[in-house]
C-alpha positions in Angstrom: -19.6 -40.5 -20.2 -20.0 -36.9 -21.0 -22.0 -36.5 -17.6 -19.3 -38.3 -15.6 -16.7 -36.2 -17.1 -18.5 -33.0 -16.7 -19.4 -34.2 -13.0 -15.9 -35.0 -12.3 -14.9 -31.3 -13.6 -17.4 -29.6 -11.5 -16.6 -31.5 -8.6 -12.8 -30.5 -9.3 -13.4 -26.8 -9.7 -13.9 -26.1 -5.9 -11.1 -28.0 -5.1 -8.9 -26.1 -7.4 -10.3 -22.6 -6.1 -9.8 -23.4 -2.6 -6.2 -24.4 -3.2 -5.7 -20.8 -5.0 -7.4 -19.1 -2.2 -5.0 -20.9 0.3 -2.0 -20.0 -1.7 -3.2 -16.2 -1.0 -3.7 -16.6 2.4 -0.4 -18.3 2.8 1.4 -15.5 0.9 -0.5 -12.8 3.1 0.4 -14.6 6.0 3.9 -13.8 5.1 3.2 -10.1 5.5 4.8 -9.4 9.2 3.4 -5.9 10.4 6.2 -3.3 11.7 4.2 -0.2 12.3 0.5 0.7 11.7 -1.0 4.3 11.6 -4.7 4.9 11.4 -5.3 8.1 9.2 -8.7 9.9 9.1 -9.7 11.3 5.7 -12.6 13.6 6.7 -15.4 11.9 8.7 -16.2 9.6 5.8 -13.1 7.4 5.1 -10.3 6.2 7.0 -7.0 4.3 5.9 -4.3 2.5 7.2 -0.3 3.7 6.6 1.6 0.4 7.4 5.0 -0.5 7.2 5.7 -4.3 6.9 8.2 -6.8 6.1 7.6 -9.7 3.7 8.9 -12.9 5.7 10.0 -14.9 2.5 12.4 -12.3 1.0 13.0 -9.9 3.8 11.9 -6.9 2.1 10.4 -4.0 3.7 7.0 -2.2 2.0 4.9 0.7 2.6 1.1 0.3 2.4 -0.7 3.6 1.8 -4.2 1.9 2.0 -7.0 1.4 -0.2 -7.2 3.9 -2.9 -10.2 5.8 -4.0 -11.6 6.0 -7.7 -12.2 9.1 -9.9 -10.4 12.4 -11.0 -7.3 14.2 -9.5 -9.8 16.1 -7.1 -12.6 13.8 -6.5 -12.1 10.3 -5.3 -14.8 7.8 -4.3 -13.7 5.3 -2.0 -15.1 1.8 -2.5 -12.2 -0.7 -3.1 -11.7 -2.2 0.4 -9.2 -5.1 -1.2 -6.8 -3.6 -3.3 -3.8 -1.4 -1.5 -1.0 0.5 -3.1 2.2 -1.0 -1.9 5.8 1.2 -2.4 9.3 -0.6 -1.9 11.1 0.8 0.9 14.4 -1.7 0.4 15.7 -4.7 2.4 17.0 -3.3 5.6 15.2 -1.4 8.4 17.5 1.6 7.6 16.9 1.6 3.9 13.1 1.6 4.7 13.5 4.4 7.0 15.8 6.7 4.3 13.1 6.0 2.1 10.0 7.2 4.4 12.3 10.3 5.4 12.7 11.0 1.3 9.0 10.5 1.0 8.4 12.8 3.7 10.6 15.4 2.4 7.8 16.0 -0.3 5.7 17.7 2.0 8.4 20.8 2.0 8.0 20.9 -1.7 5.8 23.6 -3.7 2.4 22.9 -4.2 1.7 20.5 -7.1 5.2 19.4 -7.1 5.0 15.7 -8.8 7.6 12.9 -8.6 7.1 9.3 -9.6 8.2 6.1 -7.4 7.4 2.6 -8.0 4.8 0.9 -6.8 2.2 -2.1 -6.7 -1.6 -2.0 -6.6 -2.4 -5.4 -5.4 -4.5 -7.4 -3.2 -3.3 -8.2 0.3 0.5 -8.3 -0.6 2.9 -6.8 -3.0 2.9 -9.5 -6.1 5.7 -8.0 -8.2 3.7 -6.2 -10.9 5.5 -2.6 -10.4 4.0 0.4 -12.2 4.6 4.3 -11.7 3.0 5.9 -9.1 2.6 9.5 -9.1 3.5 11.5 -5.7 2.2 15.0 -5.5 2.6 17.4 -3.0 -0.8 19.1 -2.3 -2.3 21.9 0.1 -5.7 22.0 1.3 -6.7 24.8 3.7 -4.1 24.6 6.4 -3.3 20.9 5.9 -0.4 19.6 3.7 -0.9 16.6 1.8 0.9 13.6 -0.2 -1.5 12.2 -3.1 -0.4 8.9 -4.3 -2.2 8.0 -7.5 -2.1 5.4 -10.1 -3.5 6.4 -13.8 -6.0 4.0 -15.4 -7.5 4.7 -18.7 -9.9 7.4 -17.9 -9.8 7.8 -14.2 -7.0 8.1 -11.4 -6.8 5.9 -8.5 -5.6 7.9 -5.6 -5.2 8.3 -1.8 -4.1 11.4 0.5 -2.0 11.3 3.0 -1.5 14.2 5.7 2.1 15.3 6.8 0.7 14.6 10.5 -0.2 11.1 9.8 3.0 10.4 7.7 5.3 12.0 10.4 3.5 9.7 12.9 4.6 6.6 10.8 8.0 7.8 10.2 8.2 8.4 14.1 6.9 5.2 15.0 9.2 3.5 12.6 12.2 5.4 14.6 10.9 4.1 17.5 10.6 0.5 16.3 14.3 0.3 15.2 15.5 1.7 18.7 13.8 -0.8 20.3 14.8 -3.4 18.2 18.4 -2.6 17.5 19.5 -6.0 16.2 17.0 -6.1 13.5 18.1 -5.8 9.8 
């Protein structure tokens, strides 16, 4: 009898796991890409900036890509699954305003810091919001914004150049002009 129950449980595990995987895939399919900008972070790493809309609730989100792991200054990129998501609002106008607010941080003095809500999750925002530190940085002649999340003894962060962020904002403005009836 024990063998039968154990066999039945072992047979049920793959079915339950595949159902959970299917739920994740279905939720990720709810992510409607609006604009994407490929960024280069040196010759080693690149990431994608993306503005997308969740089809189920209509909310707009910014993905600043995958985060590295390390300290404030040194990050090692190895996590291709988890992305940092910043909520932008429920309309395209709100999303554009929030992006412009973030873009204005490039004009702030070096090491100016502010905190926004964000979500570090795999494939789509899961609603577990946490504080994200956004810091204005300078590196040689480049202005950067670092988006970071503090974990116990280390920092998870990514760095976005002013030019890449400007391209994203411009792309969203163009999208808005091409789709004037979209909310």
